[in-house]
N, CA, C, O and the ligand as a Tripos MOL2 file, in Angstrom:
@<TRIPOS>MOLECULE
protein
  285   283    72     0     0
PROTEIN
NO_CHARGES

@<TRIPOS>ATOM
      1 N          82.6040    4.0240   50.8430 N.3       1 MET1
      2 CA         82.5160    4.0640   49.3910 C.3       1 MET1
      3 C          83.0690    5.3830   48.8970 C.2       1 MET1
      4 O          82.7690    6.4490   49.4340 O.2       1 MET1
      5 N          83.9240    5.2800   47.8110 N.am      2 GLU2
      6 CA         84.5000    6.5120   47.2360 C.3       2 GLU2
      7 C          84.2890    6.5830   45.7100 C.2       2 GLU2
      8 O          84.0670    5.5800   45.0330 O.2       2 GLU2
      9 N          84.3680    7.7840   45.2310 N.am      3 CYS3
     10 CA         84.1630    8.0410   43.8580 C.3       3 CYS3
     11 C          85.2190    7.3530   42.9870 C.2       3 CYS3
     12 O          86.4070    7.4410   43.2960 O.2       3 CYS3
     13 N          84.8280    6.6850   41.9340 N.am      4 TYR4
     14 CA         85.8730    5.9820   41.0960 C.3       4 TYR4
     15 C          86.6350    6.9550   40.1630 C.2       4 TYR4
     16 O          87.6400    6.5790   39.5590 O.2       4 TYR4
     17 N          86.1680    8.1520   40.0590 N.am      5 SER5
     18 CA         86.9190    9.0170   39.1540 C.3       5 SER5
     19 C          87.8440   10.0480   40.0270 C.2       5 SER5
     20 O          88.9550   10.3690   39.6050 O.2       5 SER5
     21 N          87.3920   10.4900   41.1160 N.am      6 CYS6
     22 CA         88.2150   11.4700   41.8000 C.3       6 CYS6
     23 C          88.5560   11.0080   43.2620 C.2       6 CYS6
     24 O          89.2750   11.7060   43.9760 O.2       6 CYS6
     25 N          88.0620    9.8980   43.6620 N.am      7 LYS7
     26 CA         88.2560    9.3420   45.0440 C.3       7 LYS7
     27 C          87.6120   10.2110   46.1760 C.2       7 LYS7
     28 O          87.9240   10.0890   47.3600 O.2       7 LYS7
     29 N          86.6840   11.1020   45.7030 N.am      8 GLY8
     30 CA         85.9540   11.9270   46.6350 C.3       8 GLY8
     31 C          84.9280   11.0520   47.4560 C.2       8 GLY8
     32 O          84.7460    9.8660   47.1780 O.2       8 GLY8
     33 N          84.2850   11.6800   48.4540 N.am      9 LYS9
     34 CA         83.2900   11.0220   49.2640 C.3       9 LYS9
     35 C          81.9910   10.8980   48.5170 C.2       9 LYS9
     36 O          81.6120   11.8370   47.8180 O.2       9 LYS9
     37 N          81.2860    9.7910   48.6250 N.am     10 LEU10
     38 CA         79.9980    9.6130   48.0370 C.3      10 LEU10
     39 C          78.9210    9.7270   49.1220 C.2      10 LEU10
     40 O          79.0860    9.2040   50.2240 O.2      10 LEU10
     41 N          77.8070   10.4220   48.7970 N.am     11 HIS11
     42 CA         76.7210   10.4030   49.7400 C.3      11 HIS11
     43 C          75.4890   10.0340   49.0920 C.2      11 HIS11
     44 O          75.3360   10.1840   47.8790 O.2      11 HIS11
     45 N          74.5740    9.5410   49.8790 N.am     12 LYS12
     46 CA         73.2380    9.1290   49.3740 C.3      12 LYS12
     47 C          72.4610   10.3420   48.8490 C.2      12 LYS12
     48 O          72.4270   11.3820   49.5070 O.2      12 LYS12
     49 N          71.8520   10.2200   47.6990 N.am     13 GLY13
     50 CA         71.2340   11.3860   47.2480 C.3      13 GLY13
     51 C          70.1800   10.8160   46.1730 C.2      13 GLY13
     52 O          69.8880    9.6230   46.0950 O.2      13 GLY13
     53 N          69.6520   11.8240   45.3610 N.am     14 LYS14
     54 CA         68.7450   11.5330   44.2670 C.3      14 LYS14
     55 C          69.2700   12.1200   43.0460 C.2      14 LYS14
     56 O          69.9880   13.1190   43.0920 O.2      14 LYS14
     57 N          68.9410   11.5330   41.9190 N.am     15 THR15
     58 CA         69.3550   12.1190   40.6730 C.3      15 THR15
     59 C          68.2410   11.9750   39.6660 C.2      15 THR15
     60 O          67.2640   11.2470   39.8420 O.2      15 THR15
     61 N          68.4540   12.7170   38.6000 N.am     16 SER16
     62 CA         67.5380   12.5870   37.4430 C.3      16 SER16
     63 C          68.2880   11.6740   36.3260 C.2      16 SER16
     64 O          69.3680   12.0160   35.8450 O.2      16 SER16
     65 N          67.7020   10.6410   36.0090 N.am     17 TYR17
     66 CA         68.4100    9.7170   35.0170 C.3      17 TYR17
     67 C          67.8600    9.9830   33.6560 C.2      17 TYR17
     68 O          66.6470    9.9650   33.4420 O.2      17 TYR17
     69 N          68.7390   10.2260   32.7480 N.am     18 THR18
     70 CA         68.2660   10.5120   31.3080 C.3      18 THR18
     71 C          68.6340    9.2670   30.5440 C.2      18 THR18
     72 O          69.7510    8.7550   30.6070 O.2      18 THR18
     73 N          67.6160    8.7970   29.8030 N.am     19 ILE19
     74 CA         67.8240    7.6070   28.9180 C.3      19 ILE19
     75 C          67.6080    8.0990   27.4590 C.2      19 ILE19
     76 O          66.5290    8.5650   27.0960 O.2      19 ILE19
     77 N          68.6570    7.9780   26.6600 N.am     20 THR20
     78 CA         68.5170    8.3450   25.2940 C.3      20 THR20
     79 C          68.7020    7.1300   24.3680 C.2      20 THR20
     80 O          69.7790    6.5450   24.2470 O.2      20 THR20
     81 N          67.5780    6.7960   23.7290 N.am     21 ARG21
     82 CA         67.5470    5.6810   22.8480 C.3      21 ARG21
     83 C          67.2300    6.0400   21.4150 C.2      21 ARG21
     84 O          66.9460    7.2010   21.1200 O.2      21 ARG21
     85 N          67.2710    5.1140   20.5560 N.am     22 LYS22
     86 CA         66.9130    5.3990   19.2180 C.3      22 LYS22
     87 C          65.3760    5.6160   19.1610 C.2      22 LYS22
     88 O          64.6180    4.6680   19.3650 O.2      22 LYS22
     89 N          64.9210    6.8450   18.8880 N.am     23 GLY23
     90 CA         63.5400    7.0780   18.7770 C.3      23 GLY23
     91 C          62.8320    7.7320   19.9950 C.2      23 GLY23
     92 O          61.7030    8.2150   19.9110 O.2      23 GLY23
     93 N          63.5310    7.7170   21.0710 N.am     24 TYR24
     94 CA         62.8720    8.3930   22.1850 C.3      24 TYR24
     95 C          63.9180    8.6750   23.2830 C.2      24 TYR24
     96 O          65.0210    8.1290   23.3280 O.2      24 TYR24
     97 N          63.4190    9.6620   24.2360 N.am     25 HIS25
     98 CA         64.2070   10.0740   25.3110 C.3      25 HIS25
     99 C          63.3380   10.0140   26.5990 C.2      25 HIS25
    100 O          62.1670   10.3950   26.6100 O.2      25 HIS25
    101 N          63.9660    9.5240   27.6530 N.am     26 LEU26
    102 CA         63.1640    9.4400   28.9190 C.3      26 LEU26
    103 C          63.9920   10.0750   30.0050 C.2      26 LEU26
    104 O          65.2100    9.8980   30.0000 O.2      26 LEU26
    105 N          63.3930   10.8260   30.9660 N.am     27 ILE27
    106 CA         64.0310   11.3650   32.1040 C.3      27 ILE27
    107 C          63.3230   10.7710   33.3810 C.2      27 ILE27
    108 O          62.1160   10.9450   33.5510 O.2      27 ILE27
    109 N          64.0060   10.1500   34.1700 N.am     28 VAL28
    110 CA         63.3550    9.6500   35.4020 C.3      28 VAL28
    111 C          63.8930   10.4940   36.5600 C.2      28 VAL28
    112 O          65.1050   10.5440   36.7660 O.2      28 VAL28
    113 N          62.9900   11.1760   37.3400 N.am     29 ASP29
    114 CA         63.4610   11.9820   38.4480 C.3      29 ASP29
    115 C          63.5050   11.1580   39.6950 C.2      29 ASP29
    116 O          62.9670   10.0520   39.7460 O.2      29 ASP29
    117 N          64.1650   11.7100   40.7300 N.am     30 HIS30
    118 CA         64.1480   11.1280   42.0600 C.3      30 HIS30
    119 C          64.6930    9.6770   42.0630 C.2      30 HIS30
    120 O          64.1660    8.8310   42.7860 O.2      30 HIS30
    121 N          65.7030    9.3960   41.2930 N.am     31 VAL31
    122 CA         66.2930    8.0640   41.3430 C.3      31 VAL31
    123 C          67.3400    7.9860   42.4760 C.2      31 VAL31
    124 O          68.2880    8.7710   42.4600 O.2      31 VAL31
    125 N          67.2070    7.0760   43.4520 N.am     32 PRO32
    126 CA         68.1510    7.0510   44.5580 C.3      32 PRO32
    127 C          69.5310    6.7130   43.9430 C.2      32 PRO32
    128 O          69.6230    5.8590   43.0620 O.2      32 PRO32
    129 N          70.5800    7.3760   44.4050 N.am     33 ALA33
    130 CA         71.8930    7.2060   43.8640 C.3      33 ALA33
    131 C          72.9520    7.6960   44.8670 C.2      33 ALA33
    132 O          72.6460    8.4000   45.8280 O.2      33 ALA33
    133 N          74.2110    7.2960   44.6060 N.am     34 TRP34
    134 CA         75.3390    7.8490   45.3160 C.3      34 TRP34
    135 C          75.8760    8.9920   44.4790 C.2      34 TRP34
    136 O          76.1070    8.8870   43.2740 O.2      34 TRP34
    137 N          76.0640   10.1110   45.2100 N.am     35 VAL35
    138 CA         76.5610   11.2920   44.5190 C.3      35 VAL35
    139 C          77.8400   11.7460   45.1160 C.2      35 VAL35
    140 O          77.9310   11.8740   46.3370 O.2      35 VAL35
    141 N          78.8590   12.0010   44.3030 N.am     36 CYS36
    142 CA         80.2430   12.4210   44.8100 C.3      36 CYS36
    143 C          80.0800   13.9960   45.1770 C.2      36 CYS36
    144 O          79.6120   14.8370   44.4110 O.2      36 CYS36
    145 N          80.5180   14.2170   46.3970 N.am     37 GLU37
    146 CA         80.4910   15.6240   46.9140 C.3      37 GLU37
    147 C          81.5810   16.4280   46.2800 C.2      37 GLU37
    148 O          81.5110   17.6560   46.3380 O.2      37 GLU37
    149 N          82.5830   15.8410   45.6810 N.am     38 GLN38
    150 CA         83.6390   16.5900   45.0790 C.3      38 GLN38
    151 C          83.4170   16.9160   43.5840 C.2      38 GLN38
    152 O          83.5110   18.0660   43.1540 O.2      38 GLN38
    153 N          83.1260   15.8740   42.8310 N.am     39 CYS39
    154 CA         82.9950   16.1900   41.3220 C.3      39 CYS39
    155 C          81.5810   15.9510   40.8030 C.2      39 CYS39
    156 O          81.3430   16.1470   39.6110 O.2      39 CYS39
    157 N          80.6550   15.5470   41.6240 N.am     40 GLY40
    158 CA         79.3110   15.4230   41.2170 C.3      40 GLY40
    159 C          78.9460   14.2360   40.4870 C.2      40 GLY40
    160 O          77.8040   14.1020   40.0470 O.2      40 GLY40
    161 N          79.9010   13.3100   40.3200 N.am     41 GLU41
    162 CA         79.7270   11.9630   39.6730 C.3      41 GLU41
    163 C          78.5930   11.2140   40.4060 C.2      41 GLU41
    164 O          78.4840   11.2080   41.6320 O.2      41 GLU41
    165 N          77.7480   10.5750   39.5430 N.am     42 VAL42
    166 CA         76.6740    9.7940   40.0420 C.3      42 VAL42
    167 C          76.8370    8.3470   39.8870 C.2      42 VAL42
    168 O          77.2340    7.8870   38.8160 O.2      42 VAL42
    169 N          76.5530    7.6020   40.8880 N.am     43 LEU43
    170 CA         76.7650    6.1390   40.8750 C.3      43 LEU43
    171 C          75.4370    5.5120   41.2170 C.2      43 LEU43
    172 O          74.8770    5.8420   42.2630 O.2      43 LEU43
    173 N          74.9170    4.6610   40.4300 N.am     44 LEU44
    174 CA         73.7100    3.9340   40.7230 C.3      44 LEU44
    175 C          73.8960    2.5940   41.2930 C.2      44 LEU44
    176 O          74.8350    1.9070   40.8910 O.2      44 LEU44
    177 N          73.0640    2.1440   42.2210 N.am     45 GLU45
    178 CA         73.1150    0.7860   42.7480 C.3      45 GLU45
    179 C          72.5690   -0.2160   41.7860 C.2      45 GLU45
    180 O          71.7920    0.1370   40.8990 O.2      45 GLU45
    181 N          72.9480   -1.4410   41.9320 N.am     46 GLU46
    182 CA         72.5800   -2.5180   40.9670 C.3      46 GLU46
    183 C          71.0530   -2.5590   40.8230 C.2      46 GLU46
    184 O          70.5530   -2.6800   39.7050 O.2      46 GLU46
    185 N          70.3340   -2.4650   41.8830 N.am     47 ALA47
    186 CA         68.8450   -2.5220   41.8330 C.3      47 ALA47
    187 C          68.2960   -1.4900   40.9000 C.2      47 ALA47
    188 O          67.4400   -1.8000   40.0710 O.2      47 ALA47
    189 N          68.7550   -0.2920   41.0050 N.am     48 GLN48
    190 CA         68.2840    0.8200   40.1780 C.3      48 GLN48
    191 C          68.7030    0.6060   38.6790 C.2      48 GLN48
    192 O          67.9560    0.8890   37.7420 O.2      48 GLN48
    193 N          69.9570    0.0840   38.5360 N.am     49 VAL49
    194 CA         70.4160   -0.1660   37.1480 C.3      49 VAL49
    195 C          69.4840   -1.2360   36.5160 C.2      49 VAL49
    196 O          69.0680   -1.0940   35.3660 O.2      49 VAL49
    197 N          69.1710   -2.2750   37.2600 N.am     50 LYS50
    198 CA         68.3130   -3.4110   36.7300 C.3      50 LYS50
    199 C          66.9150   -2.7150   36.4410 C.2      50 LYS50
    200 O          66.3940   -2.8900   35.3400 O.2      50 LYS50
    201 N          66.3470   -1.9960   37.3210 N.am     51 ALA51
    202 CA         65.0310   -1.3980   37.1140 C.3      51 ALA51
    203 C          64.9640   -0.4820   35.7830 C.2      51 ALA51
    204 O          63.9880   -0.4370   35.0340 O.2      51 ALA51
    205 N          66.0540    0.1720   35.6330 N.am     52 ILE52
    206 CA         66.2000    1.1260   34.4680 C.3      52 ILE52
    207 C          66.2950    0.2010   33.1660 C.2      52 ILE52
    208 O          65.6720    0.5060   32.1490 O.2      52 ILE52
    209 N          67.0330   -0.8490   33.2300 N.am     53 GLN53
    210 CA         67.1940   -1.7080   32.1080 C.3      53 GLN53
    211 C          65.8710   -2.3290   31.7180 C.2      53 GLN53
    212 O          65.5720   -2.4540   30.5310 O.2      53 GLN53
    213 N          65.0310   -2.7400   32.7530 N.am     54 GLN54
    214 CA         63.7110   -3.3250   32.4670 C.3      54 GLN54
    215 C          62.8060   -2.2700   31.8580 C.2      54 GLN54
    216 O          62.0020   -2.5950   30.9840 O.2      54 GLN54
    217 N          62.9040   -1.0380   32.2810 N.am     55 LEU55
    218 CA         62.0930    0.1010   31.8390 C.3      55 LEU55
    219 C          62.4940    0.3330   30.3690 C.2      55 LEU55
    220 O          61.6120    0.5640   29.5420 O.2      55 LEU55
    221 N          63.7500    0.2820   30.0250 N.am     56 ILE56
    222 CA         64.2630    0.4810   28.6850 C.3      56 ILE56
    223 C          63.6700   -0.6310   27.7860 C.2      56 ILE56
    224 O          63.1620   -0.3560   26.6990 O.2      56 ILE56
    225 N          63.7430   -1.8450   28.2470 N.am     57 GLU57
    226 CA         63.3040   -3.0350   27.4590 C.3      57 GLU57
    227 C          61.7510   -2.8270   27.1320 C.2      57 GLU57
    228 O          61.3210   -2.9570   25.9860 O.2      57 GLU57
    229 N          60.9990   -2.5170   28.1450 N.am     58 LYS58
    230 CA         59.5660   -2.3890   27.9730 C.3      58 LYS58
    231 C          59.2830   -1.2050   27.0770 C.2      58 LYS58
    232 O          58.4430   -1.3250   26.1850 O.2      58 LYS58
    233 N          59.9470   -0.0410   27.2630 N.am     59 THR59
    234 CA         59.6900    1.0910   26.4290 C.3      59 THR59
    235 C          60.0800    0.9310   25.0160 C.2      59 THR59
    236 O          59.4060    1.4310   24.1160 O.2      59 THR59
    237 N          61.2330    0.1950   24.7800 N.am     60 ASP60
    238 CA         61.6500   -0.0970   23.3720 C.3      60 ASP60
    239 C          60.4950   -0.8240   22.6960 C.2      60 ASP60
    240 O          60.1840   -0.4710   21.5590 O.2      60 ASP60
    241 N          59.8460   -1.7930   23.2900 N.am     61 VAL61
    242 CA         58.7760   -2.5880   22.6960 C.3      61 VAL61
    243 C          57.5300   -1.6340   22.4570 C.2      61 VAL61
    244 O          56.9170   -1.6470   21.3900 O.2      61 VAL61
    245 N          57.2030   -0.8230   23.4960 N.am     62 SER62
    246 CA         56.0330    0.0700   23.3610 C.3      62 SER62
    247 C          56.2530    1.0820   22.2460 C.2      62 SER62
    248 O          55.3460    1.3850   21.4710 O.2      62 SER62
    249 N          57.4840    1.6000   22.1830 N.am     63 VAL63
    250 CA         57.7850    2.7140   21.2410 C.3      63 VAL63
    251 C          57.7690    2.0600   19.8080 C.2      63 VAL63
    252 O          57.2330    2.6660   18.8800 O.2      63 VAL63
    253 N          58.3220    0.8910   19.6290 N.am     64 SER64
    254 CA         58.4510    0.3740   18.2490 C.3      64 SER64
    255 C          57.0030   -0.0730   17.7870 C.2      64 SER64
    256 O          56.6920   -0.0700   16.5960 O.2      64 SER64
    257 N          56.1350   -0.4570   18.7980 N.am     65 ALA65
    258 CA         54.7280   -0.7840   18.3970 C.3      65 ALA65
    259 C          54.0250    0.5300   17.9680 C.2      65 ALA65
    260 O          53.2510    0.5650   17.0110 O.2      65 ALA65
    261 N          54.3240    1.5710   18.6990 N.am     66 LEU66
    262 CA         53.7200    2.8990   18.5390 C.3      66 LEU66
    263 C          54.0720    3.4900   17.1310 C.2      66 LEU66
    264 O          53.2050    3.9750   16.4040 O.2      66 LEU66
    265 N          55.3730    3.4230   16.7960 N.am     67 VAL67
    266 CA         55.8210    4.1450   15.4840 C.3      67 VAL67
    267 C          55.6680    3.2240   14.3490 C.2      67 VAL67
    268 O          55.8120    3.6690   13.2100 O.2      67 VAL67
    269 N          55.3820    1.9470   14.5510 N.am     68 SER68
    270 CA         55.1990    1.2080   13.3910 C.3      68 SER68
    271 C          53.7370    1.1530   12.8910 C.2      68 SER68
    272 O          53.4370    0.5030   11.8900 O.2      68 SER68
    273 N          52.8330    1.8550   13.6160 N.am     69 VAL69
    274 CA         51.3790    1.9660   13.1690 C.3      69 VAL69
    275 C          51.4050    2.7020   11.8990 C.2      69 VAL69
    276 O          51.9650    3.7910   11.7750 O.2      69 VAL69
    277 N          50.7440    2.0400   10.8920 N.am     70 PRO70
    278 CA         50.7140    2.6810    9.5170 C.3      70 PRO70
    279 C          49.7900    4.0120    9.5700 C.2      70 PRO70
    280 O          48.7420    4.0710   10.2140 O.2      70 PRO70
    281 N          50.2760    4.9670    8.8740 N.am     71 VAL71
    282 CA         49.4700    6.1900    8.7890 C.3      71 VAL71
    283 C          48.8430    6.3510    7.4690 C.2      71 VAL71
    284 O          48.1340    7.3290    7.2370 O.2      71 VAL71
    285 ZN         84.1930   12.3880   42.3520 Zn       72 ZN72
@<TRIPOS>BOND
     1     1     2 1
     2     2     3 1
     3     3     4 2
     4     3     5 am
     5     5     6 1
     6     6     7 1
     7     7     8 2
     8     7     9 am
     9     9    10 1
    10    10    11 1
    11    11    12 2
    12    11    13 am
    13    13    14 1
    14    14    15 1
    15    15    16 2
    16    15    17 am
    17    17    18 1
    18    18    19 1
    19    19    20 2
    20    19    21 am
    21    21    22 1
    22    22    23 1
    23    23    24 2
    24    23    25 am
    25    25    26 1
    26    26    27 1
    27    27    28 2
    28    27    29 am
    29    29    30 1
    30    30    31 1
    31    31    32 2
    32    31    33 am
    33    33    34 1
    34    34    35 1
    35    35    36 2
    36    35    37 am
    37    37    38 1
    38    38    39 1
    39    39    40 2
    40    39    41 am
    41    41    42 1
    42    42    43 1
    43    43    44 2
    44    43    45 am
    45    45    46 1
    46    46    47 1
    47    47    48 2
    48    47    49 am
    49    49    50 1
    50    50    51 1
    51    51    52 2
    52    51    53 am
    53    53    54 1
    54    54    55 1
    55    55    56 2
    56    55    57 am
    57    57    58 1
    58    58    59 1
    59    59    60 2
    60    59    61 am
    61    61    62 1
    62    62    63 1
    63    63    64 2
    64    63    65 am
    65    65    66 1
    66    66    67 1
    67    67    68 2
    68    67    69 am
    69    69    70 1
    70    70    71 1
    71    71    72 2
    72    71    73 am
    73    73    74 1
    74    74    75 1
    75    75    76 2
    76    75    77 am
    77    77    78 1
    78    78    79 1
    79    79    80 2
    80    79    81 am
    81    81    82 1
    82    82    83 1
    83    83    84 2
    84    83    85 am
    85    85    86 1
    86    86    87 1
    87    87    88 2
    88    87    89 am
    89    89    90 1
    90    90    91 1
    91    91    92 2
    92    91    93 am
    93    93    94 1
    94    94    95 1
    95    95    96 2
    96    95    97 am
    97    97    98 1
    98    98    99 1
    99    99   100 2
   100    99   101 am
   101   101   102 1
   102   102   103 1
   103   103   104 2
   104   103   105 am
   105   105   106 1
   106   106   107 1
   107   107   108 2
   108   107   109 am
   109   109   110 1
   110   110   111 1
   111   111   112 2
   112   111   113 am
   113   113   114 1
   114   114   115 1
   115   115   116 2
   116   115   117 am
   117   117   118 1
   118   118   119 1
   119   119   120 2
   120   119   121 am
   121   121   122 1
   122   122   123 1
   123   123   124 2
   124   123   125 am
   125   125   126 1
   126   126   127 1
   127   127   128 2
   128   127   129 am
   129   129   130 1
   130   130   131 1
   131   131   132 2
   132   131   133 am
   133   133   134 1
   134   134   135 1
   135   135   136 2
   136   135   137 am
   137   137   138 1
   138   138   139 1
   139   139   140 2
   140   139   141 am
   141   141   142 1
   142   142   143 1
   143   143   144 2
   144   143   145 am
   145   145   146 1
   146   146   147 1
   147   147   148 2
   148   147   149 am
   149   149   150 1
   150   150   151 1
   151   151   152 2
   152   151   153 am
   153   153   154 1
   154   154   155 1
   155   155   156 2
   156   155   157 am
   157   157   158 1
   158   158   159 1
   159   159   160 2
   160   159   161 am
   161   161   162 1
   162   162   163 1
   163   163   164 2
   164   163   165 am
   165   165   166 1
   166   166   167 1
   167   167   168 2
   168   167   169 am
   169   169   170 1
   170   170   171 1
   171   171   172 2
   172   171   173 am
   173   173   174 1
   174   174   175 1
   175   175   176 2
   176   175   177 am
   177   177   178 1
   178   178   179 1
   179   179   180 2
   180   179   181 am
   181   181   182 1
   182   182   183 1
   183   183   184 2
   184   183   185 am
   185   185   186 1
   186   186   187 1
   187   187   188 2
   188   187   189 am
   189   189   190 1
   190   190   191 1
   191   191   192 2
   192   191   193 am
   193   193   194 1
   194   194   195 1
   195   195   196 2
   196   195   197 am
   197   197   198 1
   198   198   199 1
   199   199   200 2
   200   199   201 am
   201   201   202 1
   202   202   203 1
   203   203   204 2
   204   203   205 am
   205   205   206 1
   206   206   207 1
   207   207   208 2
   208   207   209 am
   209   209   210 1
   210   210   211 1
   211   211   212 2
   212   211   213 am
   213   213   214 1
   214   214   215 1
   215   215   216 2
   216   215   217 am
   217   217   218 1
   218   218   219 1
   219   219   220 2
   220   219   221 am
   221   221   222 1
   222   222   223 1
   223   223   224 2
   224   223   225 am
   225   225   226 1
   226   226   227 1
   227   227   228 2
   228   227   229 am
   229   229   230 1
   230   230   231 1
   231   231   232 2
   232   231   233 am
   233   233   234 1
   234   234   235 1
   235   235   236 2
   236   235   237 am
   237   237   238 1
   238   238   239 1
   239   239   240 2
   240   239   241 am
   241   241   242 1
   242   242   243 1
   243   243   244 2
   244   243   245 am
   245   245   246 1
   246   246   247 1
   247   247   248 2
   248   247   249 am
   249   249   250 1
   250   250   251 1
   251   251   252 2
   252   251   253 am
   253   253   254 1
   254   254   255 1
   255   255   256 2
   256   255   257 am
   257   257   258 1
   258   258   259 1
   259   259   260 2
   260   259   261 am
   261   261   262 1
   262   262   263 1
   263   263   264 2
   264   263   265 am
   265   265   266 1
   266   266   267 1
   267   267   268 2
   268   267   269 am
   269   269   270 1
   270   270   271 1
   271   271   272 2
   272   271   273 am
   273   273   274 1
   274   274   275 1
   275   275   276 2
   276   275   277 am
   277   277   278 1
   278   278   279 1
   279   279   280 2
   280   279   281 am
   281   281   282 1
   282   282   283 1
   283   283   284 2
@<TRIPOS>SUBSTRUCTURE
     1 MET1         2 RESIDUE 1 A MET
     2 GLU2         6 RESIDUE 1 A GLU
     3 CYS3        10 RESIDUE 1 A CYS
     4 TYR4        14 RESIDUE 1 A TYR
     5 SER5        18 RESIDUE 1 A SER
     6 CYS6        22 RESIDUE 1 A CYS
     7 LYS7        26 RESIDUE 1 A LYS
     8 GLY8        30 RESIDUE 1 A GLY
     9 LYS9        34 RESIDUE 1 A LYS
    10 LEU10       38 RESIDUE 1 A LEU
    11 HIS11       42 RESIDUE 1 A HIS
    12 LYS12       46 RESIDUE 1 A LYS
    13 GLY13       50 RESIDUE 1 A GLY
    14 LYS14       54 RESIDUE 1 A LYS
    15 THR15       58 RESIDUE 1 A THR
    16 SER16       62 RESIDUE 1 A SER
    17 TYR17       66 RESIDUE 1 A TYR
    18 THR18       70 RESIDUE 1 A THR
    19 ILE19       74 RESIDUE 1 A ILE
    20 THR20       78 RESIDUE 1 A THR
    21 ARG21       82 RESIDUE 1 A ARG
    22 LYS22       86 RESIDUE 1 A LYS
    23 GLY23       90 RESIDUE 1 A GLY
    24 TYR24       94 RESIDUE 1 A TYR
    25 HIS25       98 RESIDUE 1 A HIS
    26 LEU26      102 RESIDUE 1 A LEU
    27 ILE27      106 RESIDUE 1 A ILE
    28 VAL28      110 RESIDUE 1 A VAL
    29 ASP29      114 RESIDUE 1 A ASP
    30 HIS30      118 RESIDUE 1 A HIS
    31 VAL31      122 RESIDUE 1 A VAL
    32 PRO32      126 RESIDUE 1 A PRO
    33 ALA33      130 RESIDUE 1 A ALA
    34 TRP34      134 RESIDUE 1 A TRP
    35 VAL35      138 RESIDUE 1 A VAL
    36 CYS36      142 RESIDUE 1 A CYS
    37 GLU37      146 RESIDUE 1 A GLU
    38 GLN38      150 RESIDUE 1 A GLN
    39 CYS39      154 RESIDUE 1 A CYS
    40 GLY40      158 RESIDUE 1 A GLY
    41 GLU41      162 RESIDUE 1 A GLU
    42 VAL42      166 RESIDUE 1 A VAL
    43 LEU43      170 RESIDUE 1 A LEU
    44 LEU44      174 RESIDUE 1 A LEU
    45 GLU45      178 RESIDUE 1 A GLU
    46 GLU46      182 RESIDUE 1 A GLU
    47 ALA47      186 RESIDUE 1 A ALA
    48 GLN48      190 RESIDUE 1 A GLN
    49 VAL49      194 RESIDUE 1 A VAL
    50 LYS50      198 RESIDUE 1 A LYS
    51 ALA51      202 RESIDUE 1 A ALA
    52 ILE52      206 RESIDUE 1 A ILE
    53 GLN53      210 RESIDUE 1 A GLN
    54 GLN54      214 RESIDUE 1 A GLN
    55 LEU55      218 RESIDUE 1 A LEU
    56 ILE56      222 RESIDUE 1 A ILE
    57 GLU57      226 RESIDUE 1 A GLU
    58 LYS58      230 RESIDUE 1 A LYS
    59 THR59      234 RESIDUE 1 A THR
    60 ASP60      238 RESIDUE 1 A ASP
    61 VAL61      242 RESIDUE 1 A VAL
    62 SER62      246 RESIDUE 1 A SER
    63 VAL63      250 RESIDUE 1 A VAL
    64 SER64      254 RESIDUE 1 A SER
    65 ALA65      258 RESIDUE 1 A ALA
    66 LEU66      262 RESIDUE 1 A LEU
    67 VAL67      266 RESIDUE 1 A VAL
    68 SER68      270 RESIDUE 1 A SER
    69 VAL69      274 RESIDUE 1 A VAL
    70 PRO70      278 RESIDUE 1 A PRO
    71 VAL71      282 RESIDUE 1 A VAL
    72 ZN72       285 GROUP 0 **** ****
């Protein structure tokens, strides 16, 4: 497997994934990922991408419920 931006070597590692959405920000630590040893580009596998998408969907619902509470 090689880096799509610099063609460097990718190795298995961990990353912190930052999610920025309208109304909230999430940082998930220790996400398994492929990391380029040349440019530091991070590539997630499909399973991790799907898990993060599910997390965003659930959090979107929770956050909109939270902020729509009348004060
Ligand atoms: Zn690279």
